[in-house]
Biotite code that builds the C-alpha atoms (Angstrom):
import biotite.structure as struc

atoms = struc.array([
    struc.Atom([-115.108, 3.191, 101.609], chain_id="A", res_id=1, res_name="MET", atom_name="CA", element="C"),
    struc.Atom([-116.441, 2.695, 105.359], chain_id="A", res_id=2, res_name="ARG", atom_name="CA", element="C"),
    struc.Atom([-119.893, 3.980, 104.548], chain_id="A", res_id=3, res_name="PRO", atom_name="CA", element="C"),
    struc.Atom([-120.231, 1.494, 101.724], chain_id="A", res_id=4, res_name="LEU", atom_name="CA", element="C"),
    struc.Atom([-118.784, -1.287, 103.807], chain_id="A", res_id=5, res_name="ALA", atom_name="CA", element="C"),
    struc.Atom([-121.386, -0.683, 106.516], chain_id="A", res_id=6, res_name="ARG", atom_name="CA", element="C"),
    struc.Atom([-124.191, -0.567, 103.814], chain_id="A", res_id=7, res_name="ALA", atom_name="CA", element="C"),
    struc.Atom([-122.976, -3.875, 102.454], chain_id="A", res_id=8, res_name="LEU", atom_name="CA", element="C"),
    struc.Atom([-122.763, -5.419, 106.040], chain_id="A", res_id=9, res_name="GLU", atom_name="CA", element="C"),
    struc.Atom([-126.392, -4.248, 106.778], chain_id="A", res_id=10, res_name="ARG", atom_name="CA", element="C"),
    struc.Atom([-127.337, -6.222, 103.539], chain_id="A", res_id=11, res_name="ALA", atom_name="CA", element="C"),
    struc.Atom([-125.745, -9.246, 104.871], chain_id="A", res_id=12, res_name="GLY", atom_name="CA", element="C"),
    struc.Atom([-122.362, -9.409, 103.169], chain_id="A", res_id=13, res_name="TYR", atom_name="CA", element="C"),
    struc.Atom([-119.175, -10.169, 104.976], chain_id="A", res_id=14, res_name="ARG", atom_name="CA", element="C"),
    struc.Atom([-116.989, -7.243, 104.259], chain_id="A", res_id=15, res_name="VAL", atom_name="CA", element="C"),
    struc.Atom([-113.100, -7.258, 103.976], chain_id="A", res_id=16, res_name="ILE", atom_name="CA", element="C"),
    struc.Atom([-111.992, -3.707, 103.569], chain_id="A", res_id=17, res_name="ASN", atom_name="CA", element="C"),
    struc.Atom([-108.279, -3.794, 102.764], chain_id="A", res_id=18, res_name="VAL", atom_name="CA", element="C"),
    struc.Atom([-106.339, -0.434, 102.554], chain_id="A", res_id=19, res_name="GLY", atom_name="CA", element="C"),
    struc.Atom([-103.348, 0.083, 100.569], chain_id="A", res_id=20, res_name="HIS", atom_name="CA", element="C"),
    struc.Atom([-100.326, 2.390, 100.788], chain_id="A", res_id=21, res_name="PRO", atom_name="CA", element="C"),
    struc.Atom([-100.639, 4.017, 97.346], chain_id="A", res_id=22, res_name="SER", atom_name="CA", element="C"),
    struc.Atom([-98.237, 6.744, 97.926], chain_id="A", res_id=23, res_name="TRP", atom_name="CA", element="C"),
    struc.Atom([-95.449, 4.378, 98.455], chain_id="A", res_id=24, res_name="ARG", atom_name="CA", element="C"),
    struc.Atom([-95.863, 1.539, 95.917], chain_id="A", res_id=25, res_name="HIS", atom_name="CA", element="C"),
    struc.Atom([-96.697, 0.755, 92.379], chain_id="A", res_id=26, res_name="ARG", atom_name="CA", element="C"),
    struc.Atom([-99.673, -1.139, 91.192], chain_id="A", res_id=27, res_name="LEU", atom_name="CA", element="C"),
    struc.Atom([-98.074, -4.798, 91.292], chain_id="A", res_id=28, res_name="PRO", atom_name="CA", element="C"),
    struc.Atom([-97.067, -4.205, 94.926], chain_id="A", res_id=29, res_name="VAL", atom_name="CA", element="C"),
    struc.Atom([-100.274, -2.794, 95.861], chain_id="A", res_id=30, res_name="LEU", atom_name="CA", element="C"),
    struc.Atom([-102.214, -5.628, 94.297], chain_id="A", res_id=31, res_name="ALA", atom_name="CA", element="C"),
    struc.Atom([-99.972, -8.178, 96.165], chain_id="A", res_id=32, res_name="ALA", atom_name="CA", element="C"),
    struc.Atom([-100.747, -6.235, 99.387], chain_id="A", res_id=33, res_name="HIS", atom_name="CA", element="C"),
    struc.Atom([-104.348, -6.422, 98.881], chain_id="A", res_id=34, res_name="VAL", atom_name="CA", element="C"),
    struc.Atom([-104.448, -9.975, 97.955], chain_id="A", res_id=35, res_name="ALA", atom_name="CA", element="C"),
    struc.Atom([-102.352, -10.999, 100.977], chain_id="A", res_id=36, res_name="ALA", atom_name="CA", element="C"),
    struc.Atom([-104.875, -9.000, 103.108], chain_id="A", res_id=37, res_name="GLY", atom_name="CA", element="C"),
    struc.Atom([-107.918, -10.765, 101.581], chain_id="A", res_id=38, res_name="ILE", atom_name="CA", element="C"),
    struc.Atom([-106.184, -14.203, 102.025], chain_id="A", res_id=39, res_name="ASP", atom_name="CA", element="C"),
    struc.Atom([-105.405, -13.528, 105.559], chain_id="A", res_id=40, res_name="ALA", atom_name="CA", element="C"),
    struc.Atom([-109.044, -12.390, 106.215], chain_id="A", res_id=41, res_name="ALA", atom_name="CA", element="C"),
    struc.Atom([-110.415, -15.460, 104.537], chain_id="A", res_id=42, res_name="ILE", atom_name="CA", element="C"),
    struc.Atom([-108.271, -17.922, 106.176], chain_id="A", res_id=43, res_name="GLY", atom_name="CA", element="C"),
    struc.Atom([-109.607, -21.431, 106.363], chain_id="A", res_id=44, res_name="ALA", atom_name="CA", element="C"),
    struc.Atom([-112.926, -20.703, 104.575], chain_id="A", res_id=45, res_name="SER", atom_name="CA", element="C"),
    struc.Atom([-111.916, -20.005, 101.000], chain_id="A", res_id=46, res_name="PRO", atom_name="CA", element="C"),
    struc.Atom([-114.392, -18.762, 98.378], chain_id="A", res_id=47, res_name="PRO", atom_name="CA", element="C"),
    struc.Atom([-115.648, -21.284, 96.088], chain_id="A", res_id=48, res_name="GLY", atom_name="CA", element="C"),
    struc.Atom([-116.293, -23.837, 98.916], chain_id="A", res_id=49, res_name="ALA", atom_name="CA", element="C"),
    struc.Atom([-119.969, -24.289, 99.711], chain_id="A", res_id=50, res_name="GLY", atom_name="CA", element="C"),
    struc.Atom([-120.998, -21.886, 96.927], chain_id="A", res_id=51, res_name="GLY", atom_name="CA", element="C"),
    struc.Atom([-119.298, -18.842, 98.622], chain_id="A", res_id=52, res_name="VAL", atom_name="CA", element="C"),
    struc.Atom([-118.580, -16.122, 96.244], chain_id="A", res_id=53, res_name="ARG", atom_name="CA", element="C"),
    struc.Atom([-115.856, -13.368, 96.565], chain_id="A", res_id=54, res_name="LEU", atom_name="CA", element="C"),
    struc.Atom([-117.025, -10.121, 95.064], chain_id="A", res_id=55, res_name="HIS", atom_name="CA", element="C"),
    struc.Atom([-114.908, -7.051, 94.736], chain_id="A", res_id=56, res_name="PHE", atom_name="CA", element="C"),
    struc.Atom([-115.874, -3.430, 95.128], chain_id="A", res_id=57, res_name="VAL", atom_name="CA", element="C"),
    struc.Atom([-113.241, -0.783, 94.412], chain_id="A", res_id=58, res_name="GLY", atom_name="CA", element="C"),
    struc.Atom([-112.864, 2.930, 93.998], chain_id="A", res_id=59, res_name="HIS", atom_name="CA", element="C"),
    struc.Atom([-110.439, 4.779, 91.728], chain_id="A", res_id=60, res_name="SER", atom_name="CA", element="C"),
    struc.Atom([-106.877, 3.125, 92.128], chain_id="A", res_id=61, res_name="LEU", atom_name="CA", element="C"),
    struc.Atom([-108.694, 0.371, 94.043], chain_id="A", res_id=62, res_name="GLY", atom_name="CA", element="C"),
    struc.Atom([-110.415, -0.555, 90.764], chain_id="A", res_id=63, res_name="CYS", atom_name="CA", element="C"),
    struc.Atom([-107.144, -1.067, 89.109], chain_id="A", res_id=64, res_name="LEU", atom_name="CA", element="C"),
    struc.Atom([-105.855, -3.043, 91.987], chain_id="A", res_id=65, res_name="ILE", atom_name="CA", element="C"),
    struc.Atom([-108.938, -5.386, 91.575], chain_id="A", res_id=66, res_name="ILE", atom_name="CA", element="C"),
    struc.Atom([-108.380, -5.649, 87.883], chain_id="A", res_id=67, res_name="ARG", atom_name="CA", element="C"),
    struc.Atom([-104.652, -6.688, 88.389], chain_id="A", res_id=68, res_name="TRP", atom_name="CA", element="C"),
    struc.Atom([-105.696, -9.305, 90.904], chain_id="A", res_id=69, res_name="ILE", atom_name="CA", element="C"),
    struc.Atom([-108.474, -10.769, 88.773], chain_id="A", res_id=70, res_name="VAL", atom_name="CA", element="C"),
    struc.Atom([-106.234, -10.517, 85.608], chain_id="A", res_id=71, res_name="ALA", atom_name="CA", element="C"),
    struc.Atom([-103.071, -12.167, 87.197], chain_id="A", res_id=72, res_name="HIS", atom_name="CA", element="C"),
    struc.Atom([-104.459, -14.330, 90.038], chain_id="A", res_id=73, res_name="GLN", atom_name="CA", element="C"),
    struc.Atom([-108.286, -14.808, 89.864], chain_id="A", res_id=74, res_name="PRO", atom_name="CA", element="C"),
    struc.Atom([-109.404, -16.062, 93.102], chain_id="A", res_id=75, res_name="PRO", atom_name="CA", element="C"),
    struc.Atom([-111.431, -19.267, 93.389], chain_id="A", res_id=76, res_name="PRO", atom_name="CA", element="C"),
    struc.Atom([-115.210, -18.440, 93.733], chain_id="A", res_id=77, res_name="GLY", atom_name="CA", element="C"),
    struc.Atom([-114.869, -14.999, 91.966], chain_id="A", res_id=78, res_name="LEU", atom_name="CA", element="C"),
    struc.Atom([-118.253, -13.243, 91.920], chain_id="A", res_id=79, res_name="GLY", atom_name="CA", element="C"),
    struc.Atom([-119.258, -9.965, 90.665], chain_id="A", res_id=80, res_name="ARG", atom_name="CA", element="C"),
    struc.Atom([-117.116, -6.716, 90.540], chain_id="A", res_id=81, res_name="ILE", atom_name="CA", element="C"),
    struc.Atom([-118.239, -3.126, 91.005], chain_id="A", res_id=82, res_name="VAL", atom_name="CA", element="C"),
    struc.Atom([-115.887, -0.305, 89.943], chain_id="A", res_id=83, res_name="LEU", atom_name="CA", element="C"),
    struc.Atom([-116.560, 3.204, 91.312], chain_id="A", res_id=84, res_name="LEU", atom_name="CA", element="C"),
    struc.Atom([-115.054, 6.052, 89.145], chain_id="A", res_id=85, res_name="THR", atom_name="CA", element="C"),
    struc.Atom([-112.411, 3.666, 87.721], chain_id="A", res_id=86, res_name="PRO", atom_name="CA", element="C"),
    struc.Atom([-109.596, 5.052, 85.662], chain_id="A", res_id=87, res_name="PRO", atom_name="CA", element="C"),
    struc.Atom([-110.041, 2.169, 83.192], chain_id="A", res_id=88, res_name="ASN", atom_name="CA", element="C"),
    struc.Atom([-108.399, 4.158, 80.375], chain_id="A", res_id=89, res_name="GLN", atom_name="CA", element="C"),
    struc.Atom([-106.127, 6.091, 82.563], chain_id="A", res_id=90, res_name="GLY", atom_name="CA", element="C"),
    struc.Atom([-106.724, 9.545, 83.773], chain_id="A", res_id=91, res_name="SER", atom_name="CA", element="C"),
    struc.Atom([-105.631, 12.667, 81.951], chain_id="A", res_id=92, res_name="ARG", atom_name="CA", element="C"),
    struc.Atom([-105.606, 14.472, 85.439], chain_id="A", res_id=93, res_name="ALA", atom_name="CA", element="C"),
    struc.Atom([-102.868, 11.887, 86.419], chain_id="A", res_id=94, res_name="ALA", atom_name="CA", element="C"),
    struc.Atom([-100.912, 12.728, 83.304], chain_id="A", res_id=95, res_name="ASP", atom_name="CA", element="C"),
    struc.Atom([-100.927, 16.331, 84.203], chain_id="A", res_id=96, res_name="ARG", atom_name="CA", element="C"),
    struc.Atom([-99.915, 15.670, 87.789], chain_id="A", res_id=97, res_name="LEU", atom_name="CA", element="C"),
    struc.Atom([-97.194, 13.107, 87.166], chain_id="A", res_id=98, res_name="LEU", atom_name="CA", element="C"),
    struc.Atom([-94.311, 15.657, 86.482], chain_id="A", res_id=99, res_name="PRO", atom_name="CA", element="C"),
    struc.Atom([-95.034, 17.471, 89.628], chain_id="A", res_id=100, res_name="TRP", atom_name="CA", element="C"),
    struc.Atom([-96.165, 14.778, 92.179], chain_id="A", res_id=101, res_name="LEU", atom_name="CA", element="C"),
    struc.Atom([-94.743, 11.512, 90.487], chain_id="A", res_id=102, res_name="GLY", atom_name="CA", element="C"),
    struc.Atom([-91.802, 11.425, 92.984], chain_id="A", res_id=103, res_name="TRP", atom_name="CA", element="C"),
    struc.Atom([-94.291, 11.674, 95.930], chain_id="A", res_id=104, res_name="LEU", atom_name="CA", element="C"),
    struc.Atom([-97.195, 9.446, 94.850], chain_id="A", res_id=105, res_name="VAL", atom_name="CA", element="C"),
    struc.Atom([-95.548, 6.266, 93.505], chain_id="A", res_id=106, res_name="ARG", atom_name="CA", element="C"),
    struc.Atom([-98.756, 4.770, 91.997], chain_id="A", res_id=107, res_name="SER", atom_name="CA", element="C"),
    struc.Atom([-99.354, 7.822, 90.017], chain_id="A", res_id=108, res_name="LEU", atom_name="CA", element="C"),
    struc.Atom([-97.755, 6.581, 86.713], chain_id="A", res_id=109, res_name="PRO", atom_name="CA", element="C"),
    struc.Atom([-100.070, 3.520, 86.896], chain_id="A", res_id=110, res_name="ASP", atom_name="CA", element="C"),
    struc.Atom([-103.080, 5.838, 86.598], chain_id="A", res_id=111, res_name="LEU", atom_name="CA", element="C"),
    struc.Atom([-101.982, 7.803, 83.573], chain_id="A", res_id=112, res_name="THR", atom_name="CA", element="C"),
    struc.Atom([-103.274, 7.541, 80.013], chain_id="A", res_id=113, res_name="VAL", atom_name="CA", element="C"),
    struc.Atom([-99.792, 7.728, 78.777], chain_id="A", res_id=114, res_name="ALA", atom_name="CA", element="C"),
    struc.Atom([-98.616, 4.835, 80.991], chain_id="A", res_id=115, res_name="GLY", atom_name="CA", element="C"),
    struc.Atom([-101.229, 2.563, 79.510], chain_id="A", res_id=116, res_name="GLY", atom_name="CA", element="C"),
    struc.Atom([-101.138, 0.238, 82.496], chain_id="A", res_id=117, res_name="VAL", atom_name="CA", element="C"),
    struc.Atom([-105.016, 0.584, 82.974], chain_id="A", res_id=118, res_name="ALA", atom_name="CA", element="C"),
    struc.Atom([-105.875, -0.175, 79.374], chain_id="A", res_id=119, res_name="ARG", atom_name="CA", element="C"),
    struc.Atom([-103.464, -3.309, 79.281], chain_id="A", res_id=120, res_name="ALA", atom_name="CA", element="C"),
    struc.Atom([-105.369, -5.061, 82.014], chain_id="A", res_id=121, res_name="LEU", atom_name="CA", element="C"),
    struc.Atom([-108.081, -7.174, 80.301], chain_id="A", res_id=122, res_name="ARG", atom_name="CA", element="C"),
    struc.Atom([-111.418, -8.193, 81.909], chain_id="A", res_id=123, res_name="ALA", atom_name="CA", element="C"),
    struc.Atom([-111.610, -11.963, 82.443], chain_id="A", res_id=124, res_name="PRO", atom_name="CA", element="C"),
    struc.Atom([-114.496, -13.469, 80.338], chain_id="A", res_id=125, res_name="PRO", atom_name="CA", element="C"),
    struc.Atom([-117.567, -14.420, 82.109], chain_id="A", res_id=126, res_name="GLY", atom_name="CA", element="C"),
    struc.Atom([-117.246, -12.137, 84.988], chain_id="A", res_id=127, res_name="VAL", atom_name="CA", element="C"),
    struc.Atom([-119.890, -9.588, 85.687], chain_id="A", res_id=128, res_name="GLU", atom_name="CA", element="C"),
    struc.Atom([-118.507, -5.976, 86.057], chain_id="A", res_id=129, res_name="ILE", atom_name="CA", element="C"),
    struc.Atom([-120.643, -3.044, 86.786], chain_id="A", res_id=130, res_name="GLY", atom_name="CA", element="C"),
    struc.Atom([-119.148, 0.534, 86.437], chain_id="A", res_id=131, res_name="VAL", atom_name="CA", element="C"),
    struc.Atom([-120.436, 3.584, 88.236], chain_id="A", res_id=132, res_name="ILE", atom_name="CA", element="C"),
    struc.Atom([-119.120, 6.801, 87.034], chain_id="A", res_id=133, res_name="ALA", atom_name="CA", element="C"),
    struc.Atom([-119.594, 10.285, 88.344], chain_id="A", res_id=134, res_name="GLY", atom_name="CA", element="C"),
    struc.Atom([-120.774, 12.938, 85.809], chain_id="A", res_id=135, res_name="THR", atom_name="CA", element="C"),
    struc.Atom([-119.399, 15.606, 88.044], chain_id="A", res_id=136, res_name="ARG", atom_name="CA", element="C"),
    struc.Atom([-116.028, 13.758, 88.459], chain_id="A", res_id=137, res_name="ASP", atom_name="CA", element="C"),
    struc.Atom([-113.092, 16.146, 87.378], chain_id="A", res_id=138, res_name="HIS", atom_name="CA", element="C"),
    struc.Atom([-110.527, 13.486, 88.216], chain_id="A", res_id=139, res_name="THR", atom_name="CA", element="C"),
    struc.Atom([-111.704, 10.607, 86.175], chain_id="A", res_id=140, res_name="VAL", atom_name="CA", element="C"),
    struc.Atom([-113.817, 11.635, 83.128], chain_id="A", res_id=141, res_name="LYS", atom_name="CA", element="C"),
    struc.Atom([-116.760, 9.484, 82.046], chain_id="A", res_id=142, res_name="LEU", atom_name="CA", element="C"),
    struc.Atom([-114.884, 8.433, 78.773], chain_id="A", res_id=143, res_name="ARG", atom_name="CA", element="C"),
    struc.Atom([-111.997, 7.234, 81.023], chain_id="A", res_id=144, res_name="GLU", atom_name="CA", element="C"),
    struc.Atom([-114.190, 5.027, 83.001], chain_id="A", res_id=145, res_name="THR", atom_name="CA", element="C"),
    struc.Atom([-115.289, 2.847, 80.044], chain_id="A", res_id=146, res_name="ARG", atom_name="CA", element="C"),
    struc.Atom([-114.168, -0.926, 80.255], chain_id="A", res_id=147, res_name="LEU", atom_name="CA", element="C"),
    struc.Atom([-114.448, -3.383, 77.445], chain_id="A", res_id=148, res_name="GLU", atom_name="CA", element="C"),
    struc.Atom([-116.443, -6.108, 78.842], chain_id="A", res_id=149, res_name="GLY", atom_name="CA", element="C"),
    struc.Atom([-118.327, -4.189, 81.436], chain_id="A", res_id=150, res_name="GLU", atom_name="CA", element="C"),
    struc.Atom([-121.704, -5.806, 81.850], chain_id="A", res_id=151, res_name="THR", atom_name="CA", element="C"),
    struc.Atom([-123.592, -2.777, 83.493], chain_id="A", res_id=152, res_name="ALA", atom_name="CA", element="C"),
    struc.Atom([-122.953, 0.866, 83.765], chain_id="A", res_id=153, res_name="ARG", atom_name="CA", element="C"),
    struc.Atom([-124.603, 3.750, 85.839], chain_id="A", res_id=154, res_name="ALA", atom_name="CA", element="C"),
    struc.Atom([-123.882, 7.410, 85.744], chain_id="A", res_id=155, res_name="GLU", atom_name="CA", element="C"),
    struc.Atom([-124.595, 9.475, 88.820], chain_id="A", res_id=156, res_name="VAL", atom_name="CA", element="C"),
    struc.Atom([-124.284, 13.269, 89.438], chain_id="A", res_id=157, res_name="PRO", atom_name="CA", element="C"),
    struc.Atom([-121.445, 13.051, 91.979], chain_id="A", res_id=158, res_name="TYR", atom_name="CA", element="C"),
    struc.Atom([-117.887, 13.901, 92.179], chain_id="A", res_id=159, res_name="MET", atom_name="CA", element="C"),
    struc.Atom([-114.912, 11.586, 92.541], chain_id="A", res_id=160, res_name="HIS", atom_name="CA", element="C"),
    struc.Atom([-113.824, 11.305, 96.110], chain_id="A", res_id=161, res_name="SER", atom_name="CA", element="C"),
    struc.Atom([-117.016, 10.568, 98.180], chain_id="A", res_id=162, res_name="PHE", atom_name="CA", element="C"),
    struc.Atom([-119.145, 8.713, 95.523], chain_id="A", res_id=163, res_name="ILE", atom_name="CA", element="C"),
    struc.Atom([-119.381, 5.776, 97.775], chain_id="A", res_id=164, res_name="MET", atom_name="CA", element="C"),
    struc.Atom([-120.931, 7.796, 100.622], chain_id="A", res_id=165, res_name="ALA", atom_name="CA", element="C"),
    struc.Atom([-124.169, 8.391, 98.718], chain_id="A", res_id=166, res_name="HIS", atom_name="CA", element="C"),
    struc.Atom([-127.030, 6.173, 99.659], chain_id="A", res_id=167, res_name="ARG", atom_name="CA", element="C"),
    struc.Atom([-128.256, 5.613, 96.013], chain_id="A", res_id=168, res_name="ASP", atom_name="CA", element="C"),
    struc.Atom([-124.724, 4.423, 95.038], chain_id="A", res_id=169, res_name="VAL", atom_name="CA", element="C"),
    struc.Atom([-124.677, 2.079, 98.076], chain_id="A", res_id=170, res_name="GLN", atom_name="CA", element="C"),
    struc.Atom([-128.097, 0.705, 96.948], chain_id="A", res_id=171, res_name="GLU", atom_name="CA", element="C"),
    struc.Atom([-126.894, 0.232, 93.334], chain_id="A", res_id=172, res_name="MET", atom_name="CA", element="C"),
    struc.Atom([-123.658, -1.741, 94.562], chain_id="A", res_id=173, res_name="VAL", atom_name="CA", element="C"),
    struc.Atom([-125.751, -3.872, 96.764], chain_id="A", res_id=174, res_name="THR", atom_name="CA", element="C"),
    struc.Atom([-128.207, -4.547, 94.062], chain_id="A", res_id=175, res_name="ARG", atom_name="CA", element="C"),
    struc.Atom([-125.400, -5.392, 91.547], chain_id="A", res_id=176, res_name="PHE", atom_name="CA", element="C"),
    struc.Atom([-123.719, -7.813, 93.933], chain_id="A", res_id=177, res_name="LEU", atom_name="CA", element="C"),
    struc.Atom([-127.004, -9.588, 94.338], chain_id="A", res_id=178, res_name="ALA", atom_name="CA", element="C"),
    struc.Atom([-128.496, -9.526, 90.803], chain_id="A", res_id=179, res_name="THR", atom_name="CA", element="C"),
    struc.Atom([-125.834, -8.302, 88.314], chain_id="A", res_id=180, res_name="GLY", atom_name="CA", element="C"),
    struc.Atom([-127.978, -5.219, 87.596], chain_id="A", res_id=181, res_name="ARG", atom_name="CA", element="C"),
    struc.Atom([-127.721, -1.566, 89.105], chain_id="A", res_id=182, res_name="PHE", atom_name="CA", element="C"),
    struc.Atom([-131.589, -1.099, 88.631], chain_id="A", res_id=183, res_name="SER", atom_name="CA", element="C"),
    struc.Atom([-134.541, -3.137, 89.277], chain_id="A", res_id=184, res_name="ALA", atom_name="CA", element="C"),
    struc.Atom([-135.837, -1.747, 85.835], chain_id="A", res_id=185, res_name="ALA", atom_name="CA", element="C"),
    struc.Atom([-132.879, -3.313, 83.870], chain_id="A", res_id=186, res_name="GLU", atom_name="CA", element="C"),
    struc.Atom([-133.504, -6.536, 82.063], chain_id="A", res_id=187, res_name="PRO", atom_name="CA", element="C"),
    struc.Atom([-132.001, -9.648, 83.598], chain_id="A", res_id=188, res_name="VAL", atom_name="CA", element="C"),
    struc.Atom([-129.020, -11.016, 81.723], chain_id="A", res_id=189, res_name="ASP", atom_name="CA", element="C"),
    struc.Atom([-129.951, -14.560, 80.479], chain_id="A", res_id=190, res_name="PRO", atom_name="CA", element="C"),
    struc.Atom([-126.389, -15.829, 80.905], chain_id="A", res_id=191, res_name="ARG", atom_name="CA", element="C"),
    struc.Atom([-125.829, -18.274, 83.891], chain_id="A", res_id=192, res_name="PRO", atom_name="CA", element="C"),
])
């Protein structure tokens, strides 16, 4: 996520890039870890004060962590959300790997279609959520990225792991955080 973080900083955003130990913990623990990291970084200047908004951008499992945080403890000043190759419906690849690697990657059950965790997380009403999916992604298929309530969608010809390193994706993320649209050609949403 560092290339994307640098692009967002160049665009004037203050970036809080919180890692998570996905090999060791399940989704609720990972979400608590990330939420605590955000709280620590924000400190005395919470979002919502003075019109400051807290936007989220995540990749893969990070998308589910964001959705968990927003579903269970929506932060004040919640802004827009961008999900990069999110397993919003779970991932069949995770289902196939679970019997072999479930003992090693503790978060793997949360990524499966069979587990249903991803599908159970509901998007909060009124939050603008953009999804960027990779057409060459063999880890999370296009249909698995769909999210009821998404407000914008883009498909790019990239694979799963390094989608955030592509300049056009960085530009789309930056544009969505600013406008709620991935493309300047998209109509503006009339909602406030």
